[in-house]
N, C-alpha and C positions, 0 to 999 in steps of 0.2 A: 238393193233395189232393185232399186229395181230397174231403173232405166238408165242406160248409158246414153250420153248425148248422141242422138241420131241413130241409135242401134238398140233394139230390144231383143235380148237373147234370153231364152228360158229353157231350162232343162231340169229334169228330176222334179218337176212340179214347182220349181222355184226359179226366180229370175236370176240372171247372171250377166257378167260382161267380160269381154276379153281383156286380158292385161298383158303387159310386156315385161321384159326383164328390166329390173331396176337398174338405173345407170350406175349405182354404187356397187353392183355385183360384178364379179369376174367369172363368167360362166366357164365351166370345164369344157374341153372339146367334146362334142357329142359323139356317141356311137352312131353307126349308120344302120338304123333298123329297117326291116322290110315292112311294106305297108300292111297294117293290120296283123302284125305278127303276135303270137301268143307265147309267153314264157311262163314257167312254173311260178316263180316269185322273184323277178329281177329287182335289183335294188334301184331306188330312185336316184338319178344322177343329181349331183349337188346343185346344178343350175335350175333344176325343176322342183327342188324340195320345199316343203312347208314343215315347220316344226311347231311344237306346242308345249306350253308349261301349264300344268293343271294343279289347282289348289282345292278343288271340290270334287264331289262324286256325281255320277250321272243323275239327272233329274227327270221328273215325269213329263215336263214340257220344257223344251230347249229351243234356242234360236242362235244363229250366227248374227252378231250385231256389231255396230260401232257405237261407242259411248261418247257422251259429251267430253270434250277436252282431250281426246285421244284419237289417233289414226290407226290403232291396232284393232284387228278383228278379234272378237272374243266369242267363246261359247258361253251363253248365259242361261241360267235357270230363269225361265219366264213363267213359272207357275203363278207368280204374282206379277203380271206384266207391267204394272206401274212401278214396281221396285225390283228390276232385274238384278240378279246376283251373278257375278263373274265366276265361271267354273274353270275355264282355260283361256289362255292368251296365245294367239297364233302369231307366227313370224314367217314371212315369205312374200314373194312378189306376185303370187297368183291368187285369184279369187276362188275360195272354196265353196262347196255346197254341202249341206248337211244330209247325209244319207240315212244314218241310223242314230240311235241314242249316243253312240260312241265313235262313229266313223264319219269322216269327211272325204270328199273326192274333189279333184280339180284337174284341169287340163293345163299343159304348159307347152310352149313351142319356141324353138330357136329360129323358126322360119317367119316369113312375112308374105304378103300378097304378091310381091315381086320376086322373092327368092325363097324357095322351099328349104326347110330345115327339119331337124329332128323334132317330133311332137310326141307327147305322152299323155295318158290319163293315169293318175296315181291316186292311191287311197292312204289314209293315215288313221289308225286307231288312236284317238287322242289320249286315252288313259293308259294304254300299254306301250305306245310309242312305235308300234309296228307299222312300217310304211312299205307299200308295194306298188310297182308299175302294173297296171291291168291291161293296157294296150299301148302300142308304140308304132309309129309310122313316120313318113316324111310328108310334111305339109306346112301350114302356117297361114293359109288364106282366110278370108272372112268366113266365120262359122266353124272353122277348124277346131275340133275338140269339144263342140257342144255335145253334151251327153246326158243320158237319163238312165236311172235304175228302176227296175220293177220293185214292188213293195218288199219282197223277201230277198233282194239282192242276188237272185239267181240268174238274172239277165241284165246285160248292159247294152244300150244302144248308143251309138256315137257317130258324129260326122267327121270326115276328113275332107280337107279343102286345099286345092292347089290350082295352078294355072290351067290344068286340063279338065278337072271335074270336081264336083262335090259328091261324095259317096256316103251312103248310109250303111253302117255296119251293125250287125246283131251278134253279140258275143254271149254265148251260153253253152254250158256243158263242155267247156274247154275248146269249143270251135268258134272261130271268128269268120262270119260270112258277110259279103257285100250283098245287100238285098235290094239296093236301088242305086242308080248312078244318074246324076243330073249334070247339066252344064255348069261350067265354072261361073264364079261371080265376076262380071265384067270389071276390068280395072277402072278405078276412078268413079265407080257407080255412085251417083248422089243418093243420099239417104233422107227419108222423111220419117221422123219419130212418131208422127200421128198415124202412119199407114204401114211402115215396114216393121217386120218382126220375124223372129225365128223361134219356133216352139217345137220341142221334142219331148214326148212324155208317154208313159204307159197309162192305160186306163185304170181306174180304181180297182176293178175286178181282175186286172192283170191280163186280160184276154187280147187286148189290142194295143198297138203302138201308133201314135200319130206324129207325123212330121208336117208342120205348116210353116212355110217360109216364103219370102218374097224377093230373094236376092239372086237366084241363079238365072243364067241366060236361057236355059231350056229345062223342060221337065215340069210335071204338074206341081203346083205350089202346095196343094193339100193332098196328103196321102195317108190313108189308114191301112195298117198292115196287121196280119195275124201275128201275135207275139210268139207263137210256138215255132213258126218256121219262116216268118218274114214275108209271106206271100201277100200280094195286094188284095185288099178287101174292097176299098173304094178310093177314088181319086177325082179331083176336079182341077181345072186349069188354074184358077185363082182362089186365094183365101188368105186371111191374115188374122192376127189377134185372137188366138185360140186358147181354150182350156177344156180339160175334161171336167165333168161333174165329180163331186167327191164320193159318189157311190155309183156302182154300175159301170156303164160304158157309153154314156152320151157325151159327144164332143160338141162344144159350142164354138162358133167362129163368126166372122163376117167377111164380106167381100170388100176389096179396096174401094174407097170412095163411096161406100154404102153404109146406111145407118140401120138396116134391118139386121136382126140377129138370126143366124142360121144354126141348125143343129144336125148332127148325124148320129144315128144309133143303128145297131145291127137289125132291129126289128122293122123300123119304118123308113130307113134311108135318110134323105135330107128333107128337113122341114124349115120353112122360113117363118119367123115370128115377127109380125109387125109390132112396133113399140109405140107407147103413148107419148114418147118424147123423141125429138130428133137428136140422135147421138151417134157418134163414131167411137165406139168404145175402144179403149187403149189398155193393153196389158191386163186382161181379165185374170183373176186368180180365184181358185176354189179353196174352201176350207178343208179340214181333214175330218169329215164325218157327218156334219150337220147339213150339208148340201146348200151352203150359201156360196154365191159368187160375188166378189168385189171387183169393181172396175172404175175407171175414170174416163173422162172425155173433156173436150173443150167445146164451148159454144160455137156453132157454125156461123159463118158470115151470112150466107144465103144459099140454101139448096145443098144437095148431096155432093155436087161437084166443086163447091167452094172450099177453100182450106179452112179447117177448124182452128182459128187463131184467137178465140175468145177466152173467157175466164174458165177455170177448171171446176169440175164437179166430180165428187166421188159418190158412187151409188152402191148399195147392197141390194141383192136380189136373190130370191129363193126360187130357182127353176123347178118345174118347167112352166110356171104360170105365164101364159102368153101376154106380152105387153106390160109386164110388171105385176104387182106394184113395185116401184123402186123406192128405196129409202135413202135419202141424202142426210148423213149425220150432221154435216156442217158445211157451209159454203167455203169456197176457196181452199179445197183440199185435193191432193193429187197422189198418185202412185201408191194405192193401198196394197197391203200384204197382210195375210192372216198370221197371227202369233199362235192362236189356237182356234177352236171351232166357234168361239163367241167373241173374239177380240181381234181388232184390226189396228195396224199401225199405218200412219200416213203422214204426208208433208203438208204444211201450211204454205200457201202462196200469197203474195202481196203485190199490189201494183208496182210496176217498175219504171213508169214514166218519170223523167224524159229519157231514160237509159235503156229502153226496150229494143231499140234498133228495129230490125225487120221481124222480130219474133213476137210472141203473144204479149198481151198487156200485163201479165203477171208472171212471177217466177218464184221458186222456193225462197223463203226468207230466213231459213235456218231453224225455224221452230217446227217441232214434230209433236204428234199427238197419238194417244191410245183411245180407241173408241170401243166400248162394250156394247154389243148388240142388245137393244132393249134398254140400255142404260145411258150413260153420259160419256163425255169426252174429258180426258185428263192430259195435261202436258207430259211429254215423255222425256226421259233422260237419255234415250237412245237417239242417235242421229241417222242411223240407217239399219235396215234389217235385210239380210241376204237370204234368209231361208229359215224355216222352223221345222221342228220334229215334235210329234209324229207328222209324217207327210200323208198326202192323199193315198188311200189304200192301206194305211198302216194302223187304222183304228178298228 
């Protein structure tokens, strides 16, 4: 998903959420790494490990998914998205993201927002079993370990977070550099899933790196940097819910509490697009190559400043057409994510009265669907999609 309750985190062009050590685990005492240290090929400590058992070969289209009746994350062949085939079954307490056809990465931490501890980013080749720590530091705060790879895996960007600061690192060519330092995330900061997000990703052409987040106490929320050296190209004080297009280097985002869609690109700077529908888009996602963006939103109560607590809508859009047109595959759908350039996975929501409490009038009802652009909708046997391959920039 894509969306963790109250917190939207996305890296590597795919969404993710922070996970903790399972209560059933007995973590080994961590080493004491230095912040942002680089080692040739350190082994992954047992408390941070993910393992995999594979019974199939790499496929042309893959996704990390959960299947009906199981809580295990699996690597699936989604060449036929309606009939996914399990290739590998993963085991571990951390949420992975799919980097290449054969490799996953994840972040793990022994720390928390109140007590810093050992943190790592690790990778695993699912088919060879080779696992490596790519970065290690002391952290554990909100957004700690959020990371993104460029298309050819030659560069890794990641965040470290503790009670002092949130720092953006750029790791490439064996060198790990801090390219931005922002204020810490305030303790106990309330979260709004309709407005708060954290997005870290390289552009499809690999030339730029975007960090768009709403959590830190200071520092510009939207930053675009040169991926070669981390230098700042553009920034602005506020921004949320961002995604790169699937080709080139145009970044789409919006401002908190606003329904206009803004874009940045190196040729024209920032442009605001008026839309023909009042929307506060949530978790926009680009496909890999065809240049569609999928997003969802909730109906507004009244005006931009009112909380969007109405029914959900999922839209597909082909930028940069200003103001649409937007295609809504079906009503009461949320949290879309692309499986390939023409197929979207999403959740069905249903009315929850009289048990909605102070939340929206609908919530996911356990049913999920596959939608083929220009085609129809089919019930899915997958209950969640964590990410797919090829990623943006890899086609």
